[in-house]
N, C-alpha and C positions, 0 to 999 in steps of 0.2 A: 731756719738756722738757729741753733741755740746760742745763748749769750756767750757761753764758753768758747764755742767755735768762732764767733764773731770777734771776740777779743784776741784770739790767736791770730786771725788774719789781720786784724788792725795793727798788731805789733810788727807785721811784715810790711805793711803798705803805708802807714801813717808816719809823719815826721815825729821825732822825739820831743816830748814835752816834760816839764817837771811834774812831780806828783801833785803839787799844789794846783797847777794849771789843769791837769786831768780831772781833779776832783771838782774844780769850778765848772768844768764843761758838762757835768752831769746835771740834767734837769730833774725836778722832783714834782710829783703831783700826788695828793693824798685823798683817800676815801675813808670815811668813818661810818660805822654802824653800831648801834647799841640797842639792846632789848632784853627782856626777861625770858629765860627758858627754864621751865620747872626742873627740879632735881629728878633724875631718871630719864630725861629726854636728851636729845643729841644736838650738838653744834658740829656741822661738817664744814671744813674749809678745803677747797680744791684749787690747786695752782698748776701752772705749766712751766713757768720759768721764774724761779725765785724761791727763797726759803720761807718757812713757816715757823714761828715761835709762839708757844702757848705757855701762859703762866697764870697763877692764881689771881682772881679779881679781889679787890678790896671793897666791892659793893655787891649788890644782889643781881647785877646785870652782866650779861655777856657783852664785852666791848671788843670791836674788831677795827683795826686800822690797816689799810692796804696802801703802801707807798710805791708809786711807780717811779722808776729811774730809767733814763735813756740818754743816748748821745746823738743818734741819727734817726731812730725810729719815731713813729707817731703814736703818742700815748692814747690818742682818740681811737686807735684801732683796737685797744685793749679795754674791754668793759668789765665792770664788776657787777655781778648779779646776786640778788638775795631772793631766795625762794623758801617757802614754808611747806612742810610735809607732815605726815603722820596724823594720829588722832588729835582733833582740835587744832591742827596745823601748829603743833608745839615744837617740832623739829625744824631747825633752820640750816639751810645750805647756802654758803657764800662761795662764789666762784670767780676766778679771773679768767676771762675768755678772750682769745686772741683773734677770733674771726667769727663771722655770722654762722659758719658751719660747725662751730664748737658748742657743746653744751655739757652740763654735768648735773648729777643728782646724788642721792645718798650712796649709790653704788660706785661712782667714780667719774672720771673725766673722759669725754669722747670727742673725736674730731672726724668730720667727713671731708675728705679732700676734694675741693671743687676745681683744682687746677690753678687757682689764683696764687701768684708768687708773692710771698711775704718774707723773702730772705733778708730784706733790708730792715726788718722790724726787730731791733735789739732791746725792746722794752722788757724790763725785769720788774716783778712785783714782789715786795716783801710784806708778808702778813705778820702782824702782831695781834695776838688774841688773849684776852683776859677772861677767865672762866670761874664762876663761883662754885662753891661746894656742891657735889652731887650731880653736876651736869656731865654727860658722857661726851667724849671727844673723838671725832674722826678727822684726820688731817692727812692730805696727800699732795705731793708735788711730782713733777717729772724731772726737772733740772733744778735741784736745790735741796738743802738739808731740811729735816723736820725735827723739831725739838719740843717736847712737852715736859714741863716741870711743875711739880706740886699738884698734880691731879688727884682727885679723891674717888673717882669712879672708873668705869670702863674706858679704855683707850685703844684706838686702832689707827696706826700711822704707817705711811709708806712713801717711797719715792723710787726713782730709777737711778739717777745720778746724784749721789749725796749720802751722807750718813743719816741715821735715824736714832733718836734717843728719847725715851719716854719713861717717866716715873709716876707712879700713882700709889697713894697710901691704901687704896682699895684694889680695884682691878676687875676683870683681868686686863692685861696689856698684850697686844699683838703688834709686831713690827716687822717690816721687810724693806729691802732695797735690792738693787742689782750691783751697783758699783759704790761700795761704801760699807762702813761698819754698822752693826746693830747693837744697841744697848737697851735693855728693858729691865725695870725694877717694879715690883708690885708687893702689896701687902697680902693679908689673908684673903683667900679666894672662896667664893661660893659657887654652886653649880657644878656641872660636869662637862662643860663645853671644851672642845679641843683648842690647843694653843699652838700657833705656828710662827716661826721666826726664820727668815731666810735672807741670803745674799749670795752673790757669786764671787765678788772680789772684796773680801773684808772678813773680819772676825765677828763672832756673835757672843755676847755675854748677857745672860739672863739671871736675875737675882730675885729671890723671894725673901721678904722680911718676916712673913709668918710661916706657919707649918705648911708643908706640901706633902700630902699623903695620897696613897692610892692613885698612882698615875703610871702610864706606860710611856717611857721616854725613848725617842729615836734621835740620834745625833750622827751627822755625817759630814766629812770633809775629805778632800783629796790631798791638799797641801797644807797640813796643819796638825794640831794635836787636840785631844779631848781633856777636859777637866770637869769633875763633878765631885761635890763634897757631901752629897746625901748618901745614906746607907742604901745600897742597891743590890739587886739580884740580876745577874747577867742572864741574857737569853741567847741561846745559840752559841756559835763559835766566836772567839775573840777576833775582831777584825779591826786593824788600825785605821780603816777609813769609814767604818760604819759600826755604830754601837747601838745595841738595843738593850734596854734595861727596864726593870720594874721597880716602882716604889710602892711599898706596902702590898695591897692586894691588886694593884693595877686599876685602871679605870680610864680617866680622860687621857687623851694622847697629847704629848708635848713633843713637838718636832722642831729641831734646830738643824739647818742645812746650809752649808757653804761649799765652795770649791777651793778658794784660796784664802785660808785664814783659820784661826783657832775657834773652837767651840767650847763654851764654858757654861755650866749650870751650877748656880751657887745658892746656898742658904746663908743669909747674913746673920751675924751675931753668934 
């Protein structure tokens, strides 16, 4: 059971308490990790129930704090694991895992259902991550928002239930969710890799601080509008739900897709 669902049921079944009493009833348990990751390598943070926030570090180390909160669940059932991957084991993956059947890696979070019932486990984990310049960031949750501020390199963020917001003075930045809004901002891009931004229930806004040239753009929504302030060349017939356009000579594909929400592609300045 997700924390959101548990809270909804609790409102129906528990006696009424003051906000102060409810806050005091929340237990807390913290995990801390710090280490050096070279510029150009990755820090990955994977969560199942709780938000992730990433901000710039004031040192040359990556610093991660994971705070568990709960009312009825057992925090011992949620473990925090740190693994190293890649050449020289320079990429670091930090995961919050809710059962022995759960595991994660650079690719994402996975769970094998063993039939064990953990519906009473309302433990939530909040990640706070500080990242120095040049380190790439991959952050994902299932129930919780993901926010990355002040990054300087590549960023990949995603969740299922919650908003995603990521800014980098470099890039590229990719972001996705299912229930929530998507906001991504990045500086001048290098390379030719495709960029994808998606949600189902929410708007998408993508901004570029630098020049964006030679790209093929695809934007789609069912209940919403399009907005783009780049000089464009339309491809095919004008469709209020699906827009294909070319910037410059075309090239990398930039795809923005939602069902219920607006879609915006902007050049800042």
